[in-house]
Backbone as a ProteinNet text record, in pm:
[ID]
protein_1_A
[PRIMARY]
MADTPTPLKDYLLAAGFMTASMAAFTFNDTLMKMMAGDVPLYQLLFLRGVMTTLVVAAIAWRMGAFLTRITRRDAGLLALRSLTDTATAFFFLTALFNMPLANVTAIMQALPLTITLAAWAVLGEPVGWRRFTAIAVGLVGVLLIIRPGTADFTLYSLYGLAAVACVTARDLITRSMSRTVPTMLIVLTNSVAVMVVFGALSLTEDWQVTSDRSWGLITAASVLIIGAYLFATLVMRVGDIAFVAPFRYTGLLWALILGYAVFGDWPTPITLLGAAIVVSSGLFMLWRETQLARAHPSSHKAS
[TERTIARY]
651.4	547	441.1	343.3	204.5	195.3	144.2	136.4	22.7	-0.3	-106.1	-207.4	-322.9	-431.6	-460.8	-502.9	-504.8	-658.5	-702.3	-821.4	-920.9	-1033.4	-1129	-1135.5	-1143.9	-1143.3	-1010	-889.7	-779	-812.9	-876.7	-883	-976.6	-1099.6	-1175.8	-1129.8	-1030.3	-969.3	-887.2	-801.2	-715.6	-774.7	-916.2	-967.1	-1036.8	-1057.9	-1136.2	-1005.7	-889.6	-770.9	-738.9	-769.3	-699.1	-811.2	-954.1	-1045.8	-1032.6	-994.2	-1002.8	-854.9	-754	-639	-642.7	-707.7	-748.9	-829.3	-936	-1001.8	-925.2	-848.3	-741	-659.8	-600.3	-489.8	-556.3	-669.7	-743.7	-779.6	-840.5	-873.5	-758.8	-644	-500.9	-470.8	-477.5	-432.3	-496.3	-648.4	-728.4	-692.2	-652.6	-611.3	-478.2	-408.5	-242.3	-279.2	-346.1	-349	-414.5	-518.9	-574.4	-474.7	-378.3	-238.8	-160.6	-165.1	-62.1	-78.9	51.6	68.4	83.5	13.6	10.1	152.2	195	289.8	384.3	526.7	608.8	613	638.7	614.9	698.2	848.6	946.5	880.2	851.2	789.3	656.8	586.8	463	483.2	569	583.5	659.5	760.3	829.9	723.7	632.2	555.3	461	408.1	331.5	395.8	520	614.4	617.3	660.2	664.9	525.6	411.7	329.2	303.9	312	297.5	394.4	485.6	596.9	570.4	539.8	507.6	408.5	278.3	177.1	197.5	265	317.9	407.4	485.1	595.5	523.3	426.4	369.2	295.2	210.4	121.1	233.9	355.8	423	498.3	515.9	551.1	469.9	345.7	246.2	205.1	221.3	222.5	331.9	443.8	564.8	636.7	623.1	712.1	844.3	875.1	1042.2	1109.2	1025.6	1100.5	1111.9	1066.8	1081.2	1237.9	1291.4	1444.5	1424.7	1487.8	1490.8	1629	1596.1	1720.1	1790.6	1895.3	1974.1	1904.4	1870.8	1807.9	1661.6	1578.2	1467.2	1486.4	1595.6	1631.7	1703.5	1746.2	1783.8	1643.4	1570.8	1452.9	1364.1	1360.7	1314.8	1346.7	1485.4	1546.5	1533.8	1494.1	1504.9	1341.4	1253.8	1107.8	1087	1167.7	1161.4	1210.4	1287	1348.1	1258.1	1170.7	1112.5	950.2	936.2	830.8	860	979.6	1016.3	1005.3	1055.9	1050.4	894.1	823.9	687	624.8	640.4	571.3	609.8	762.2	793.9	729.1	761	698.7	534.4	471.6	312.7	282.2	321.8	253	314.5	421.1	465.8	380.7	331.3	239.6	117.6	84.9	-77.6	-82.7	26.2	27.5	17.4	32.2	37.3	-61.9	-144.8	-246.8	-356.4	-479.7	-600.4	-603.1	-692.7	-663.2	-699.5	-809.4	-857.5	-762	-692.4	-593.5	-481.2	-417.8	-321.3	-333.1	-497.4	-522.9	-539.2	-569.9	-599.5	-468	-359.1	-226.5	-184.8	-246.3	-186.7	-274.8	-379.2	-443	-388	-268.2	-176.4	-102.8	-110.3	-68.1	-79.5	-209.2	-249.9	-181.1	-168.4	-73	76.7	116.7	244.6	296.9	227.1	258.1	251.6	136.1	114.8	222.3	285.9	389.9	519.9	552.1	667.3	662.5	548.2	545.7	576.9	550	570.2	721.9	799.3	929.6	1011.6	995.4	1069.1	1053.6	923.7	911.2	859.8	817.8	817.4	670	566.9	432.9	401	321.7	298.2	181.8	181.2	79.9	77.3	-44.1	-102.4	-105.6	-136	-127.1	-272.3	-349.1	-469.3	-455.9	-380.3	-341.7	-250.6	-154.3	-58.6	-111.8	-208.5	-302.1	-390.4	-431.5	-508.8	-398	-285.3	-192.4	-138	-119.8	-87.3	-209.6	-316.8	-439.8	-458.4	-440.1	-420.1	-310.5	-186.7	-94.7	-125	-197.3	-285	-357	-432.6	-520	-453.3	-316	-220.1	-194.9	-153.7	-95.2	-210.6	-351.7	-437.1	-453.1	-445	-449.4	-330.7	-200.9	-88.8	-87.3	-108	-119.1	32.3	126.2	254.1	258.7	353.7	342.8	229.2	133.7	26.4	15.3	-59.7	-36	-89.5	-160.9	-204.6	-104.8	-19.3	100.4	200.2	228	315.6	409.8	504	627.1	579	466.3	404.8	330.5	293.1	246.6	374.6	519.6	613.4	633.3	588	625.9	511.9	388.5	291.9	339.6	397.9	451.8	578.4	650.1	754.8	702.4	589.4	526.1	467.4	423.7	391.9	474.6	605	746.7	780.8	761.3	805	700	576.4	475.1	488.4	525.9	550	637.6	764.3	877.9	846.9	794	751	668	567.6	451.9	553.1	637.7	703.2	809.7	859	957.4	875.7	789.7	670.1	656.6	630.7	581.3	692.7	815.4	948.8	982.4	950.5	972.1	910.6	987.2	951.8	816.2	709	593.9	613.6	740.1	758.5	777.2	800.5	849.1	716.4	692.5	582.8	527.8	384.1	348.3	370.2	341.3	366.3	522.9	606.7	759.9	774.4	714.8	748.4	673.4	547.9	502.1	594.3	639.2	729.5	848.4	916.8	1037.4	1010.2	917.4	885.3	845.4	770.8	754.7	853.9	962.4	1088.5	1174.7	1173.2	1254.2	1190.3	1064.5	999.6	1013.2	1018.1	1039.5	1182.4	1282.9	1437.6	1466.7	1426.8	1466.1	1409	1259.2	1217.8	1246.5	1269.6	1347	1461.9	1536.4	1680.3	1640.6	1561.9	1541.2	1486.9	1392.7	1301.5	1402	1535.8	1637.3	1694.2	1653.3	1673.2	1590.3	1481.2	1377.1	1330.9	1283.7	1227	1094	1089.7	976.6	873.9	743.5	634.8	566.5	516.3	423.8	333.8	299.6	180.2	56.1	-40.8	-184.9	-255.8	-351.6	-422.9	-489.4	-551.7	-611.7	-530.8	-404.4	-317.6	-247.7	-251.5	-244.1	-327.6	-437.1	-563	-565.1	-529.4	-528.7	-435.7	-316.5	-196.9	-229.6	-286.8	-319	-417.9	-514.7	-617.4	-541.7	-432	-373.2	-296.2	-244.6	-147.3	-200.7	-343.7	-424.6	-456.7	-477.1	-546.3	-442.7	-288.9	-179.3	-119.1	-171	-124.3	-200.8	-336	-426.7	-409.3	-376.6	-339.6	-229.6	-113.1	-0.8	-21.2	-91.3	-115.9	-214.1	-290.7	-370.7	-304.4	-221.4	-121.2	-32.8	26.8	116.1	50.7	-69.7	-131.9	-192.3	-216.2	-299.6	-171.4	-71.3	36.6	91.1	52.8	76.1	-15.5	-147.4	-242.9	-295.7	-339.4	-398.6	-281.2	-341.5	-252.4	-253.4	-135.9	-113.5	-226.6	-212.2	-296.6	-444.8	-497.8	-612.7	-643.1	-565.3	-593.8	-569	-479.2	-446.2	-543.9	-660.2	-772.6	-843.5	-856.4	-924.3	-870.2	-746.5	-717.4	-796	-880.6	-954.2	-1059.4	-1101.3	-1208.8	-1134	-1005.3	-934.9	-984	-1016.4	-1018.1	-1184.9	-1257	-1401.4	-1411.3	-1298.7	-1315.7	-1248.9	-1152.7	-1095.9	-1181.1	-1257.2	-1345.1	-1449.3	-1498.5	-1585.8	-1541	-1422.6	-1365.9	-1281.8	-1231.1	-1179.1	-1285.7	-1397	-1524.4	-1583.1	-1597.3	-1671.4	-1571.5	-1442.8	-1339.8	-1274.4	-1250.1	-1164.2	-1232.3	-1332.9	-1431.6	-1381	-1272.9	-1246.6	-1288.5	-1283.8	-1334.7	-1249.5	-1208.8	-1103.8	-1201.3	-1117.5	-1148.3	-1215.8	-1311	-1339	-1259.3	-1129.4	-1033.4	-946.4	-936.5	-879.1	-965.3	-1080.2	-1201.8	-1199.6	-1175	-1173.5	-1054.7	-938.9	-822	-826	-884.7	-894.3	-990.8	-1093.7	-1189.7	-1114.3	-1028.8	-980.5	-866.8	-815.7	-711.5	-797.3	-899.7	-971.1	-1025	-1086.7	-1130.2	-1040.7	-923.7	-821	-772.1	-791.1	-764.3	-875.3	-985.9	-1104.1	-1123.4	-1065.4	-1061.6	-954.2	-839.1	-753.4	-801.8	-884.9	-964.5	-1054.1	-1133.4	-1223.7	-1135.6	-1034.8	-974.8	-903.1	-850.8	-839	-933.7	-1056.4	-1177.4	-1194.7	-1203.7	-1240.2	-1148.4	-992.9	-879.2	-887.7	-933.5	-921.2	-1043.6	-1155.6	-1265.6	-1234.6	-1141.6	-1134.6	-1009.4	-912.8	-796.8	-768.2	-830.5	-800.8	-657.9	-607.4	-468.9	-347.4	-384.4	-273.8	-324	-409.7	-460.4	-329.3	-275.8	-175.1	-72.1	-67.4	31.4	-54.4	-155.3	-252.5	-230.9
-112	-242.6	-182.3	-173.4	-151.1	-234.5	-188	-282.2	-355.9	-478.2	-563.5	-524.7	-499.3	-438.1	-542.3	-467.8	-554.7	-586.6	-731.2	-763.1	-719	-703.9	-626	-724.4	-850	-934.6	-906.4	-862.3	-844.2	-703	-600.8	-493.7	-492.5	-578.7	-602.1	-699.3	-786.6	-868	-788.8	-686.1	-612.6	-492.8	-456.6	-379.8	-449.7	-579	-658.7	-678.4	-720.7	-735.9	-615.7	-480	-376.9	-329	-352.5	-330.2	-418.7	-548.3	-628.9	-627.5	-572.2	-533.1	-424	-328.2	-201.2	-218	-324.1	-355.1	-423.4	-516.2	-599.1	-516.8	-437.4	-323.1	-252.9	-182	-113.4	-162.2	-284.9	-358.9	-402.8	-433.6	-462.2	-350.8	-217.6	-97.5	-64.2	-98.6	-75.9	-155.4	-279.8	-384.2	-326.9	-290.2	-261.3	-125	-33.3	93	76.2	-23.5	-100.8	-117.3	-177.3	-229.8	-113.2	23.7	138.3	148.9	161.3	178.4	66.1	-44.3	-169.2	-251.6	-277.8	-333.9	-240.9	-224.6	-155	-197.9	-118.4	-97.4	-231	-217.9	-300.3	-444.1	-452.3	-596.5	-660.9	-547.9	-585.5	-625.1	-553.5	-591.5	-733.9	-761.1	-874.4	-990.5	-985.2	-1094.9	-1120	-1018.3	-1033.2	-1087.6	-1054.8	-1116.2	-1251.2	-1297.2	-1441.8	-1532.3	-1480.1	-1568.2	-1540.2	-1431.2	-1413.8	-1509.7	-1492.5	-1577.8	-1720.3	-1784.6	-1926.1	-1965.7	-1886.4	-1936.4	-1917.6	-1799.8	-1754.7	-1877.4	-1928.4	-2020.9	-2155.8	-2193.8	-2310	-2302.2	-2189.4	-2185.3	-2171.4	-2108	-2116.5	-2251.9	-2337.4	-2463	-2548.8	-2536.9	-2598.1	-2580.8	-2453.5	-2428.6	-2429.2	-2479.1	-2524.2	-2405.9	-2278.4	-2155.7	-2186	-2250.5	-2280.1	-2345.6	-2415.5	-2505.7	-2397.1	-2274.2	-2200.4	-2136.3	-2148.3	-2087.7	-1932.2	-1867.6	-1719.7	-1674.6	-1570.6	-1510.6	-1409.2	-1375.5	-1305.2	-1155.8	-1110.1	-978	-995.9	-1087.3	-1080.8	-1104.9	-1166.8	-1198	-1057.5	-978.3	-837.1	-759.2	-769.7	-692.3	-729	-874.5	-927.3	-859.1	-861.9	-793.2	-642.3	-559.9	-437.4	-412	-489	-472.3	-500.1	-610.4	-618.7	-500.3	-447.5	-319.2	-220.9	-202.1	-71.8	-117.1	-239.1	-305.5	-268.4	-321.7	-291.2	-168.2	-69.5	95.7	135.2	85	127.9	101.4	-38.7	-57.3	14.7	66.4	153.8	299.8	339.2	493.1	495.5	399.4	399.2	371.1	280.8	252.4	361.7	411.3	498.6	643.2	670.4	769.4	744.1	601.4	563.7	544.5	548.5	521.5	661.8	780.2	910.3	989.6	939.9	1031.8	951.8	1015.5	923.8	850.7	749.8	651.7	713.4	790.8	850.5	951.1	1024.2	1113.4	1065.9	958.4	879.3	805.4	789.8	712.7	794.7	915.1	1023.9	1066	1078.5	1088.9	1003	864.7	738.9	759.3	842	847.6	914.6	979.7	1029	919.9	791.1	695.1	670	676	669.2	781.7	886.4	1008	985.7	944.7	930	836.7	684.7	608	628.4	674.7	718.2	798.2	903.1	993.6	908.9	824.9	754	651.9	604.5	491.3	562.6	700.9	780.2	797.9	839.7	884.4	765.5	646.9	544.5	446.1	398	293.5	339	465.9	487.2	496.6	472.6	472.7	620.6	602.1	774.7	834.7	950.5	1028.2	1164.9	1171.4	1307.3	1421.9	1543.5	1661.4	1653.5	1586.9	1594	1512.2	1400.1	1308.3	1403.7	1493.5	1573.5	1643.6	1714.4	1844.7	1765.6	1661.8	1592.9	1575.7	1535.4	1488.5	1616.7	1729.9	1855.6	1920.3	1880.1	1932.8	1836.6	1716.5	1631.9	1660.9	1683	1747.9	1840.9	1923	2055.8	1991.1	1895.5	1827.9	1789.5	1705.3	1663.2	1761.2	1869	1975.3	2049	2041.8	2058.8	1955.3	1844.9	1721.7	1748.1	1768.6	1767.1	1925.7	2002.6	2187.3	2212.6	2197.2	2246.2	2388.3	2399.8	2550.8	2581	2499.6	2548.1	2476	2485.8	2445	2285.1	2232	2108.5	2011.7	2081.3	1992.7	1936.2	1824.8	1745.5	1667	1616.4	1531.2	1423.8	1350.9	1242.4	1230.8	1362.8	1381	1348.2	1390.2	1365.5	1200.1	1117.6	996.4	918.4	990.9	957.4	940.8	1061.6	1116.5	1002.4	964.3	877.7	749.2	689	570.1	580.3	679.3	708.7	662.9	729.2	715.2	576.5	506.8	337	288.1	308.6	195.3	219.6	345.6	386	310	299.6	213.3	82.2	33	-109.1	-148.8	-95.8	-118.3	-106.4	-19.2	-8.1	-151.5	-175.6	-289.1	-409.6	-407.6	-546.7	-559.7	-428.3	-431	-476.3	-455.6	-472	-635.8	-699.1	-839.1	-906.8	-1021.7	-1117.1	-1182.6	-1228.9	-1288.1	-1423.7	-1473.9	-1632.2	-1636.1	-1515.8	-1522.5	-1571.9	-1646.4	-1674.9	-1583.5	-1543.5	-1423.2	-1462.4	-1582.2	-1625.2	-1598.6	-1636.7	-1627.4	-1478.4	-1387.9	-1237	-1195.8	-1258.7	-1238.7	-1258.8	-1398.7	-1466.9	-1382.1	-1338.2	-1264.1	-1131	-1081.9	-938.1	-978.2	-1093.3	-1114.6	-1162.7	-1245.5	-1260.2	-1151.5	-1037.7	-913.5	-846.3	-828.7	-762.4	-821.4	-947	-1037.9	-996.3	-1032.3	-1007	-860.7	-787.2	-633.9	-598.6	-610	-546.1	-648.5	-778.9	-851.8	-821.7	-762.8	-717.5	-584	-507.2	-372.6	-394.2	-487.2	-505.4	-548.2	-578.5	-592.7	-461.7	-346.5	-227.1	-156.9	-221	-145.7	-254.1	-228.4	-337.6	-388	-536.2	-607.4	-595.7	-597.2	-593.9	-743.6	-771.4	-903.3	-889	-949.8	-958	-1018	-952.9	-995.3	-1099.4	-1170.9	-1267.1	-1172.9	-1039.5	-956	-907.9	-886.2	-845.1	-947.7	-1090.3	-1227.7	-1220.1	-1208.7	-1204.6	-1138.5	-998.1	-874.9	-925.9	-967.9	-997.3	-1076.9	-1208.1	-1313	-1259	-1198.4	-1149.6	-1054.8	-955.2	-868.3	-941.5	-1065.6	-1154.8	-1189.5	-1248.7	-1320.5	-1200	-1079.9	-955	-934.7	-917.5	-864.6	-964	-1107.5	-1195.4	-1173.7	-1169.1	-1130.5	-1008.4	-904	-776	-783.9	-841.2	-827.9	-925.8	-1040.6	-1135.6	-1033.7	-962.9	-903.1	-776.5	-735.5	-592.7	-651.9	-769	-817.5	-856.7	-913.7	-960.7	-851.1	-734.6	-637	-540.2	-560.9	-493.2	-571.9	-683.1	-788.7	-817.2	-734.5	-755.3	-613.3	-607.9	-478	-349.7	-224.4	-120.3	-37.4	6.5	87	195.4	282.2	405.2	371.9	263.3	202.5	169.1	67.3	8.2	96.4	207.2	291.3	370.4	401	485.9	375.4	274.4	196.3	174.7	221.5	250.9	329.8	432.3	508.4	430.6	297.9	224.6	223.8	235.7	230.3	359.7	456.9	572.9	568	516.3	476.2	379.6	285.6	218.8	256.5	351.4	416.4	520.3	608.2	699.2	620.1	503.3	409.2	377.6	300.7	220.8	330.8	441.7	528.5	618.5	641	682.6	590.4	453.3	357.8	291.4	281.1	214.3	330.3	438.2	520.8	666	685.5	810.4	917	899.9	1008.9	1057.2	1166.2	1203.8	1336.9	1331.9	1422.9	1581	1678	1826.7	1844.9	1952	1987	1985.9	2060	2097.4	1973.1	1859.6	1766.1	1669	1660.2	1584.1	1674.3	1803.5	1881.5	1808.9	1832	1783.5	1638.8	1551.4	1404	1418	1477.7	1484.2	1516.1	1613	1680.3	1571.4	1506	1389.5	1271.2	1239.9	1134.4	1181	1302	1345.3	1355.6	1383.4	1372.8	1246.7	1151	1009.7	948.1	973.6	931.9	1009.3	1108.6	1180.8	1093.8	1077.1	982.2	851.2	774.7	657.1	696.5	805.4	845.3	839.4	929.3	925.2	802.7	721.6	596.1	533.7	537	450	509.3	645.7	717.9	665.3	683.8	648.2	503.7	422.8	295.5	252.9	322.6	301.7	367.1	490.2	527	486.1	428.9	368.6	255.3	125.9	22.8	-40.2	-14.3	-56.4	45.1	149.9	255.7	378.1	346.4	446.6	478	405.5	441.4	559.4	569.8	676.5	821.1	817.7	942.9	1010
-3195.3	-3165.5	-3080.5	-3119.7	-3041.6	-2920.1	-2792	-2683	-2707.3	-2654	-2667.4	-2554.5	-2629.3	-2510	-2419.1	-2279.2	-2177.5	-2176.1	-2143.2	-2149.5	-2045.6	-2077.5	-1987.9	-1854.3	-1876.2	-1747.2	-1644.7	-1722	-1631.6	-1553.6	-1621.9	-1562.2	-1434.3	-1443.4	-1357.1	-1240	-1268.3	-1169.4	-1094.7	-1178.5	-1062.6	-976.9	-1028.1	-942.1	-813.2	-834.9	-747.7	-641	-682.8	-610.9	-518.3	-587.4	-504.7	-404.8	-447.6	-321.5	-196.4	-231.3	-126.2	-39.1	-103.8	-40.1	33.1	6.5	78.2	198.9	194.8	313.1	407.7	363.6	455.7	530.1	452.5	495.1	607.2	590.9	677.1	798.5	790.4	896.6	989.9	928.2	991.7	1064.4	1012.4	1047	1186.9	1183.2	1282.9	1417.4	1387.9	1500.2	1537.4	1463.1	1502	1586.8	1545.5	1620.5	1778.3	1778.8	1884.8	2006.7	1960	2058.4	2089.2	2011.4	2031	2185.3	2225.9	2388.7	2464.6	2410.9	2492.8	2452.7	2340.3	2277.5	2206.6	2244.5	2161.7	2008.1	1945.8	1794.9	1748.8	1772.4	1718.5	1752.7	1891.6	1947.7	1861.8	1841.6	1789.4	1618.6	1569.4	1403	1404.1	1481.7	1523	1535.2	1633.6	1673.2	1547.7	1497.1	1365.2	1250.8	1248.4	1140.9	1158.7	1292.2	1322.3	1265.3	1309.2	1268.1	1116.7	1046.6	892.2	828.5	876.4	801.1	813.3	909.2	945.6	832	834.1	756.7	613.4	569.5	425.9	397	476.2	441.4	396.3	491.9	467	339.2	312.6	179.8	67.6	70.6	-61.4	-63.1	38.8	-3.6	-57.9	2.6	-50.5	-222.7	-252.1	-392.3	-473.1	-413.2	-484.5	-532.3	-461.5	-482.9	-468	-388.2	-355.2	-485.6	-566.4	-680.8	-800.7	-794	-889.1	-905	-1017.7	-1035.6	-1043.4	-970.4	-966.4	-1031.5	-1124.4	-1182.4	-1114.9	-1116.4	-1036	-1037.9	-1145.8	-1141.9	-1075.2	-1061.5	-988.4	-842.1	-821.3	-671.4	-605.5	-686.4	-645.7	-620.7	-734.3	-709.9	-590.5	-552.3	-425.9	-313	-305.2	-187.1	-187.8	-273.9	-278.4	-251.3	-304.9	-253.9	-111.7	-65.7	95.1	167.3	117.5	204.8	197.5	90.2	96.7	170.5	155.6	252	402.4	429.1	594.4	622.9	531.9	551.1	550.2	463.2	476.2	597.9	649.4	795.5	891.9	901.1	1011.7	1004	867.9	850	886.5	802.3	817.8	981.1	1038.7	1173.4	1267.3	1251.8	1340.8	1310.7	1216.6	1172.7	1245.9	1219.7	1262.2	1427.8	1493.5	1633.6	1667.4	1598.5	1660.9	1611.5	1517.4	1429	1409	1384.1	1357.1	1245.2	1233.3	1120.6	1013.7	971.1	875	804.4	929.2	842.9	784.2	853.7	794.4	652.6	644.4	536	445.8	479.4	374.5	309.3	372.2	335.9	224.9	269.1	188	21.9	25.9	-77.8	-196	-195.5	-294.7	-362.1	-310.1	-391.3	-530.3	-602.1	-712.4	-802.8	-745	-806.1	-821.4	-713.7	-716.8	-765.7	-797.6	-863.3	-1040.2	-1057	-1227	-1231.2	-1167.6	-1191.5	-1217	-1093.9	-1107.8	-1221.8	-1269.3	-1383.3	-1491.1	-1506.7	-1629.8	-1628.8	-1486.4	-1502.3	-1494.3	-1437.8	-1418.2	-1535.6	-1555.4	-1640	-1793.9	-1809	-1933	-1977.6	-1875.8	-1913.4	-1967.1	-2084.6	-2135	-2044.1	-1999.1	-1935.7	-2005.3	-2047.4	-2103	-2008.8	-2076.9	-1983.5	-1905.5	-1948.2	-1861.6	-1725.8	-1732.1	-1600.2	-1536.2	-1601.4	-1528.9	-1463.3	-1509.2	-1438.8	-1316.3	-1351.4	-1217.3	-1112.4	-1128.7	-1063.9	-971	-1044.6	-966.6	-892.7	-937.3	-839.1	-724	-730	-636.6	-519.8	-563.6	-491.3	-373.8	-466.7	-376.3	-263.8	-303.5	-197	-86.1	-121.9	-14.9	69.3	22.4	120.1	209.8	160.4	248	370.7	338.1	437.3	565.9	481.3	584.5	652.7	568.6	602.1	677.1	575.7	629.8	693.6	785.8	852.1	927.8	962.4	1042.7	1191.3	1254.7	1414.6	1400.5	1291.3	1295	1238.3	1180.6	1093.6	1199.3	1205.9	1302.9	1211.3	1292.4	1233.9	1167.5	1231.6	1174.9	1049.7	1003.4	862.6	753.1	801.8	719.8	703.5	829.5	825.7	739.7	739.1	623.3	491.5	457.9	320	271.4	400.4	362.8	317.6	385.4	362.4	232.6	185.5	20.7	-54.5	-45.8	-118	-116.9	-9	-29.2	-82.9	-66.9	-146.1	-290	-319.9	-478.8	-521	-461.4	-493	-500.3	-396.9	-410.8	-504.9	-541.6	-638.3	-771	-813.5	-937.2	-960.2	-803.5	-834.8	-867.7	-807.5	-848.4	-982.2	-1035.1	-1175.2	-1243.2	-1215.9	-1303.6	-1300	-1183.8	-1174.9	-1289.5	-1318.5	-1393.1	-1351.9	-1457.4	-1405.7	-1362	-1385.2	-1319.8	-1186.3	-1133	-968.7	-900.4	-835.8	-749.8	-656.1	-661	-563.4	-418	-399	-251.1	-214.2	-317.3	-269.6	-250.2	-337.8	-303.9	-156.7	-110.8	2.7	115.4	97.8	178.8	234.6	120.1	129.7	190.8	175.6	233.8	398.3	437.6	576	639.9	597.2	641.4	681.1	596.2	587.7	700.5	705.7	841	984.1	977.8	1081.7	1134.2	1065.7	1088.5	1109.6	1057.4	1098	1214.2	1229.9	1367.6	1481	1440.6	1548	1610.4	1524.1	1577.7	1635.7	1586.1	1661.5	1808.7	1807.3	1923.7	2037.1	1989.8	2110.8	2161.2	2105.6	2137.9	2251.4	2278.8	2369	2449.5	2557.5	2671.9	2609.1	2639.1	2562.5	2691.8	2670.9	2729.8	2758.2	2854.6	2845.2	2768.4	2665.6	2591.6	2642.3	2676.8	2713.5	2634	2662.8	2597.4	2466.3	2502.5	2408.1	2293.2	2334.7	2233	2140.7	2183.5	2120.5	2009.5	2067.9	1955	1852.3	1875	1800.5	1710.8	1745.3	1654.6	1564.7	1610	1523.9	1426.4	1451.7	1359.3	1258	1307.4	1198.3	1131.4	1159.6	1074.6	978	1002.1	881.3	768.3	837.5	749	660.7	710.1	649.5	538.1	556	480.9	333.8	369.9	245.6	194.4	261.1	205.7	112.7	164.6	82	-49	-18.9	-119.4	-258.5	-193.7	-300.8	-387	-272.5	-328	-423.3	-405.6	-513.9	-654.5	-629.8	-753.7	-854	-765.1	-830.5	-929.5	-878.4	-965.6	-1071.5	-1101.9	-1205.5	-1300.8	-1269.7	-1387.4	-1407.4	-1531.2	-1560	-1574.5	-1585	-1594.4	-1455	-1418	-1287	-1299.3	-1410.5	-1399.4	-1385.3	-1428.9	-1423	-1264.7	-1220.7	-1100.3	-981.5	-982.8	-875.4	-805.4	-852.7	-801.2	-711.4	-735	-644.9	-502.4	-467	-332.8	-253.4	-316.4	-241.2	-159.4	-209.2	-75.1	14	30.7	181.4	259.2	208.9	287.7	359.1	275.9	322.3	423.4	428.1	535.9	666.9	638.1	733.7	789.4	723.8	799.5	875.6	833.7	912.7	1037	1011.4	1137.3	1234.7	1187.9	1299.1	1364.9	1292.4	1386.1	1482.1	1429.3	1494.5	1627.4	1600.1	1703.3	1783.9	1729.3	1789.2	1818.4	1774.1	1795.5	1725.9	1607.2	1553.6	1423.7	1378.9	1254.6	1206.1	1052.7	1020.2	1028.9	1029.6	1021.3	880.2	860.9	725.4	623.6	668.6	579.2	537.6	623.5	585.6	495.7	529.4	426.8	284.4	265.2	178.8	80.5	157.2	73.9	32.6	120.5	64.5	-64.9	-51.5	-174	-283.2	-282.3	-428.6	-461.6	-368.3	-416.5	-460.6	-427.7	-477.7	-590.6	-620.3	-754.6	-838.2	-816.2	-911	-966.6	-908.6	-914.7	-980	-949.4	-1013	-1199.8	-1201.9	-1298.5	-1410.8	-1339.3	-1415.1	-1456.3	-1371.2	-1411	-1524.4	-1523.5	-1633.2	-1760.9	-1745.2	-1887.9	-1950.8	-1836.4	-1905.8	-1963.5	-1915.9	-1973.5	-2116.4	-2121.7	-2225.3	-2367.6	-2325.7	-2437.2	-2455.1	-2368.3	-2394.8	-2492.5	-2484.2	-2571.8	-2726	-2698.8	-2849.7	-2917.4	-2857	-2902.7	-2835.3	-2857.9	-2786.7	-2790.9	-2883	-2917	-2879.7	-2858.9	-2841.6	-2755.3	-2630.1	-2547.5	-2445.2	-2426.8	-2305.7	-2378.7	-2495.9	-2542.7	-2544.5	-2503.3	-2514.8	-2387.2
[MASK]
+++++++++++++++++++++++++++++++++++++++++++++++++++++++++++++++++++++++++++++++++++++++++++++++++++++++++++++++++++++++++++++++++++++++++++++++++++++++++++++++++++++++++++++++++++++++++++++++++++++++++++++++++++++++++++++++++++++++++++++++++++++++++++++++++++++++++++++++++++++++++++++++++++++++++++++++

């Protein structure tokens, strides 16, 4: 039985969600990095988690998310998704606190490639030889960004790659959930998991007095991360993964601008080259999807 074609409005909606998500994530990352060295990582994630959980819980309650009956399968997927999101926060922020914003973001640009590849391997979404080639070329770009074996390579590049793996798993899990699971319930579950896990971990380190400046930044970051999580969850429930994924690249533009404006950082030419290769590979996959959709509206996913 052929898949029902995805309406054009769903593609446009998904693209908008992804773009908004990337902007919110990058501004949140900037605020979090501004607190590096002032507030310990676990304490910072716990405090942000408390604020986020309170706001999200109120929104979820107002939207009636708690009234939805969740199946055992979806409950398991919710728990697994929360676990991957908690791991993502640890790996990504550890890398972010020790690397330039644009460099970490450039590593994360591998996501459209890894998600497309994982969707083929795990969900059985067809990927033709052209997109496989684009993925291979894109991974070469990733190697240029992290440059293993050179003096520029650091352990924190591996933390960035671990974050890529976690986000890939998270998005595939989201895709596997029933559409009846309220989006705000998914966001709340993630927020609670981050709060609880890092709250426990924060007991293993010395707490620091939080300044008024840090409280302001944490509050702003909490608002941004709520929007980022919400849009990231919505985007995986609308449209096709291979189509939506390339819009993650808008996050790199924000990272370049904010990294230079706020921290005075600018990537080396070889890092920019690697990022350009990765982005070009993803854009080719987007172009290929568009061509197939026009030529075979009802079966382009199999090409």
